[in-house]
C-alpha positions as CSV (number, residue, x, y, z in Angstrom):
1,M,-17.4,-1.7,-7.3
2,E,-19.1,-2.5,-10.6
3,Y,-18.2,-1.3,-14.1
4,T,-18.9,-2.0,-17.8
5,V,-16.1,-2.4,-20.2
6,I,-16.6,-0.1,-23.2
7,D,-16.4,-1.9,-26.5
8,L,-14.6,0.6,-28.7
9,A,-15.5,-1.2,-31.9
10,S,-19.2,-0.4,-31.4
11,W,-18.9,2.7,-29.2
12,P,-20.4,5.8,-31.0
13,R,-17.7,8.0,-29.4
14,R,-14.8,5.9,-30.6
15,E,-13.6,8.4,-33.2
16,Y,-13.6,11.3,-30.7
17,F,-12.0,9.2,-28.0
18,E,-9.1,8.1,-30.3
19,H,-8.6,11.7,-31.6
20,Y,-8.3,13.3,-28.1
21,M,-6.3,10.4,-26.6
22,S,-3.8,10.0,-29.5
23,D,-3.9,12.7,-32.2
24,V,-4.5,15.7,-30.0
25,P,-4.2,14.7,-26.3
26,C,-6.4,17.2,-24.6
27,T,-7.8,18.0,-21.2
28,Y,-9.6,21.3,-20.4
29,S,-11.1,23.1,-17.5
30,L,-14.0,25.4,-17.1
31,T,-14.5,27.8,-14.1
32,V,-18.0,29.1,-13.2
33,R,-19.7,30.7,-10.2
34,L,-22.4,28.6,-8.6
35,D,-25.2,30.4,-6.7
36,I,-25.2,28.9,-3.2
37,T,-27.6,31.4,-1.6
38,E,-30.2,28.8,-0.7
39,L,-27.6,26.4,0.6
40,R,-26.3,29.1,2.9
41,R,-29.7,30.2,3.9
42,R,-30.7,26.7,4.9
43,G,-27.6,26.4,7.1
44,H,-25.8,23.6,5.4
45,R,-22.1,23.1,6.1
46,L,-20.6,24.1,2.8
47,F,-18.0,21.5,2.1
48,P,-19.8,18.3,3.0
49,A,-22.9,19.6,1.3
50,M,-21.0,20.3,-1.9
51,L,-19.2,16.9,-1.7
52,Y,-22.6,15.2,-1.5
53,L,-24.1,17.3,-4.3
54,L,-21.1,16.8,-6.6
55,T,-21.1,13.0,-6.1
56,S,-24.8,12.8,-6.7
57,A,-24.5,14.8,-9.9
58,V,-21.4,12.7,-11.0
59,N,-23.4,9.6,-10.5
60,R,-26.1,10.8,-12.9
61,H,-23.8,11.5,-15.8
62,E,-21.9,8.8,-17.6
63,Q,-19.2,11.1,-19.0
64,F,-18.0,11.7,-15.4
65,R,-17.8,8.0,-14.5
66,M,-15.3,6.8,-17.1
67,A,-11.7,5.8,-16.5
68,L,-8.9,3.7,-17.9
69,R,-8.1,0.8,-15.6
70,S,-4.5,-0.4,-15.0
71,G,-4.8,-3.0,-17.8
72,G,-5.8,-0.3,-20.3
73,E,-9.5,-1.1,-20.4
74,L,-11.9,1.8,-20.9
75,V,-14.7,1.4,-18.4
76,L,-17.8,3.0,-17.2
77,Y,-18.3,2.7,-13.4
78,S,-21.8,2.2,-12.1
79,S,-21.0,4.8,-9.4
80,M,-18.2,7.0,-8.1
81,T,-16.7,7.7,-4.7
82,P,-15.5,11.2,-3.7
83,C,-11.9,11.6,-2.7
84,Y,-11.2,15.0,-1.0
85,T,-8.5,16.9,0.6
86,V,-8.1,17.8,4.3
87,F,-5.7,20.7,5.2
88,H,-3.3,20.5,8.1
89,P,-2.6,24.2,9.3
90,G,0.3,23.2,11.5
91,T,2.4,21.9,8.6
92,G,0.7,23.5,5.6
93,T,0.2,20.1,4.1
94,F,-2.9,18.1,3.1
95,S,-4.2,14.6,3.2
96,S,-6.5,12.8,0.8
97,L,-9.5,11.1,2.3
98,W,-12.5,9.3,0.8
99,T,-16.0,8.6,2.0
100,E,-18.4,6.0,0.8
101,Y,-21.3,7.6,-1.0
102,S,-24.9,7.2,-0.1
103,P,-27.8,8.9,-1.9
104,D,-29.3,9.5,1.5
105,Y,-27.9,12.9,2.6
106,S,-28.0,12.2,6.3
107,V,-26.2,8.8,5.9
108,F,-23.5,10.4,3.8
109,L,-23.0,13.2,6.4
110,R,-22.6,10.6,9.1
111,R,-20.0,8.7,7.1
112,Y,-18.1,11.9,6.3
113,A,-18.1,13.0,9.9
114,G,-16.8,9.5,10.9
115,D,-14.0,9.6,8.4
116,L,-13.0,13.1,9.6
117,E,-13.0,12.1,13.2
118,R,-10.9,9.0,12.6
119,Y,-8.5,10.2,9.9
120,G,-8.8,14.0,9.6
121,E,-5.9,14.8,11.9
122,K,-3.6,12.1,10.6
123,E,-0.9,13.5,8.3
124,G,0.3,11.8,5.2
125,F,-1.0,11.7,1.7
126,Q,-3.6,8.9,2.2
127,P,-4.1,8.1,5.8
128,K,-7.4,6.2,5.2
129,P,-6.5,2.9,3.5
130,G,-8.5,1.1,0.9
131,A,-9.4,3.9,-1.5
132,P,-11.4,2.3,-4.3
133,E,-10.4,2.7,-7.9
134,N,-13.7,4.4,-8.8
135,C,-12.8,7.7,-7.1
136,F,-12.9,11.3,-8.3
137,T,-11.2,14.2,-6.7
138,V,-12.5,17.3,-5.0
139,S,-10.4,20.0,-3.3
140,M,-11.0,23.5,-2.0
141,L,-9.0,26.7,-1.8
142,P,-11.0,28.6,0.8
143,W,-8.4,31.4,0.7
144,A,-9.1,32.6,-2.9
145,S,-12.3,33.5,-4.8
146,F,-10.7,32.7,-8.1
147,E,-12.1,33.4,-11.6
148,G,-10.0,30.7,-13.3
149,F,-8.1,27.6,-12.3
150,N,-6.2,25.0,-14.4
151,L,-4.5,21.8,-13.6
152,N,-1.7,20.5,-15.9
153,T,-2.2,16.8,-16.0
154,A,0.8,15.0,-17.5
155,G,0.3,11.9,-19.6
156,F,-3.2,12.8,-20.7
157,S,-4.7,9.5,-19.6
158,Y,-6.5,10.4,-16.4
159,L,-10.2,10.5,-17.4
160,P,-12.2,11.1,-14.2
161,P,-13.3,14.7,-13.4
162,I,-11.4,16.9,-11.0
163,F,-13.2,19.6,-9.1
164,T,-11.7,22.6,-7.3
165,L,-13.8,24.9,-5.1
166,G,-12.8,28.3,-4.0
167,K,-13.8,31.0,-1.5
168,F,-17.5,32.1,-1.6
169,R,-18.4,35.7,-1.7
170,S,-21.6,37.8,-1.2
171,E,-22.7,40.4,-3.7
172,G,-26.0,42.0,-4.4
173,G,-27.8,39.8,-1.9
174,R,-26.5,36.5,-3.5
175,V,-23.7,34.2,-2.4
176,T,-21.6,32.6,-5.1
177,L,-19.0,29.9,-5.1
178,P,-16.3,29.4,-7.8
179,I,-15.9,25.9,-9.1
180,A,-13.3,24.7,-11.6
181,V,-14.1,21.5,-13.5
182,Q,-11.2,19.6,-15.1
183,V,-12.1,16.9,-17.6
184,H,-10.6,14.9,-20.5
185,H,-11.9,15.8,-23.9
186,A,-11.7,12.1,-24.9
187,V,-14.8,11.3,-22.9
188,C,-16.3,14.7,-22.1
189,D,-17.3,17.6,-24.3
190,G,-18.2,21.2,-23.4
191,F,-21.9,20.3,-23.8
192,H,-21.6,17.6,-21.2
193,V,-19.8,19.9,-18.7
194,C,-22.5,22.6,-19.1
195,R,-25.3,20.0,-18.7
196,F,-23.5,18.7,-15.6
197,L,-23.2,22.2,-14.1
198,D,-26.9,22.9,-14.7
199,D,-27.8,19.7,-12.9
200,L,-25.5,20.6,-10.0
201,Q,-27.0,24.0,-9.7
202,C,-30.5,22.4,-9.5
203,G,-29.3,20.1,-6.8
204,I,-27.9,23.1,-4.8
205,N,-31.2,25.0,-5.1
206,S,-33.3,22.0,-3.9
207,L,-31.2,20.5,-1.1
208,E,-33.3,20.5,2.1
């Protein structure tokens, strides 16, 4: 895991960071519908494909790779690792797993499948040990095709993005998937979220 410590004294965003961390602590969420028609047509398994595409996009955008370390340092990670939920129908609980990212889609899918095989049926919050600090969270509510979703994050100091996917639906020959993006305004503005979502949609359209 590599990172760069942000020098607040010379950081162009310092004024905004301090405002949204101290003066007006502020997280926000945006929910949109992604067009996953091509993804479905090509036969990709939805969740692992989206996990790969989200991680690829996160790793292309600095605003989605920032965090406060335990000592209070603001850092920019060189890359991020996806942390995702696995549902246990028998108990109605979930576990949080993580899979090492690879830009090679086939390699990532093998790693994901291996983690599910080894840890997917183990209950408990984090059955796979050793989660790295440069993680971001992805979860899915396959039971609801929501139009809005919001997380209330106490403390206002969690900076990495949080993604929540919903139930896809077909309409007018297209298939759409709701996604809620939760970010901290101290490091990420609306412009950055919209640019990220455009990039994510391009990745969805082009994944072979």
